[in-house]
C-alpha positions, -999 to 999 in steps of 0.1 A, spaced: -5 167 388 -27 145 411 -16 113 427 -32 85 407 -35 48 407 -27 36 372 -46 3 370 -36 -22 343 -58 -53 341 -74 -70 310 -106 -80 329 -133 -52 326 -152 -64 356 -121 -62 379 -112 -28 365 -147 -15 373 -147 -31 408 -113 -16 417 -121 18 402 -154 19 422 -135 10 454 -107 36 449 -132 62 439 -152 57 471 -120 63 490 -113 95 471 -84 81 451 -81 90 414 -77 61 390 -68 57 353 -75 23 338 -58 4 310 -65 -30 295 -29 -38 285 7 -29 293 10 -14 258 -19 9 263 -5 21 296 30 27 281 15 48 252 0 72 277 27 72 304 41 106 313 74 114 331 53 136 354 30 108 365 26 106 402 11 79 424 15 41 418 9 13 393 -16 -14 401 -6 -41 377 -20 -75 368 7 -102 362 -11 -120 334 -19 -97 305 -24 -102 268 8 -92 249 34 -78 273 30 -94 308 30 -75 340 64 -89 350 78 -78 316 63 -43 321 78 -41 355 112 -50 340 108 -24 313 99 4 337 129 -6 358 152 -2 328 136 32 320 140 43 356 103 51 360 98 59 397 62 48 400 59 22 429 43 -11 416 17 -32 432 14 -65 414 -18 -86 413 -25 -122 403 -49 -151 408 -20 -175 401 8 -163 423 36 -186 435 65 -181 458 92 -178 431 71 -152 413 66 -132 445 103 -132 453 112 -121 418 86 -93 418 97 -80 452 134 -83 444 127 -62 412 112 -34 433 75 -42 436 61 -27 469 34 -53 473 21 -85 457 -17 -91 461 -33 -125 454 -68 -122 439 -93 -121 454 -80 -96 480 -97 -76 507 -106 -40 501 -86 -29 531 -56 -48 519 -57 -29 485 -63 5 500 -35 1 525 -11 -10 498 -21 20 476 -16 45 504 18 29 512 28 32 476 17 68 474 39 76 505 69 59 488 63 78 456 60 111 475 93 104 494 110 94 461 99 127 444 110 148 473 144 131 473 148 136 436 139 173 439 165 177 467 191 159 446 185 182 416 186 213 437 219 204 454 234 192 420 225 225 404 241 245 432 272 223 429 274 231 392 280 267 401 313 259 419 346 265 402 370 235 399 390 248 428 359 253 450 349 217 441 383 205 453 379 224 486 344 210 490 355 174 485 384 177 509 364 196 535 336 169 535 364 142 537 372 157 571 405 175 563 414 206 582 421 240 566 458 234 571 457 199 556 437 212 526 461 241 521 491 217 521 474 194 496 464 222 472 496 243 479 475 272 491 476 294 523 452 288 551 437 323 545 430 313 509 414 281 519 391 299 544 381 322 515 373 293 493 353 276 521 333 308 526 325 309 488 315 272 489 292 277 519 275 307 502 271 290 468 258 258 483 235 277 507 249 258 536 245 271 571 270 246 587 297 221 580 270 194 586 250 208 557 280 206 534 285 169 543 248 161 538 248 179 504 280 160 493 266 127 504 233 133 486 251 137 453 280 113 460 265 85 482 291 62 498 298 29 479 286 -1 499 314 -22 513 318 -55 494 327 -87 512 359 -102 499 
């Protein structure tokens, strides 16, 4: 699957102009005249970014952004409009848009935004692949091994874990070895990283 700019704009002239620019830069583009047309052809395997006009017939660009957010579609979104205002920009960025371009924009501005979005999408896909790999390995652990993993990554010693689980230190060491092997961890630091990937720490809330 190639990285692609999915361009949604109801103006044929703008679609053609942007497609020509991206094509000249060696960037693959798929064009749509409405949000509904884009949604009908959207694939979960899509890679790249969404270049989206705010004002569209039918579903607006902002509405499409909200829908994709609900569906957890990971494509970074670059929004475009000739009628942008500060509240709209703030709302778009707060909802996850990576850039907000006001028409007419410079070629370099668009190309830079697309390349930034491609990089973000690549990083997101790599993170998701790592998460799935770690999660699958974690699924192979027994309930007792999961308990040991959780306590080990919380910083407890073998002795403390043994006391908590009413097991001998020798038994805990055996469980730790099994956990290391199944998780394909080369060090304690690897175990901590794997655990934090699947169980990210909750952010502290101000009281």
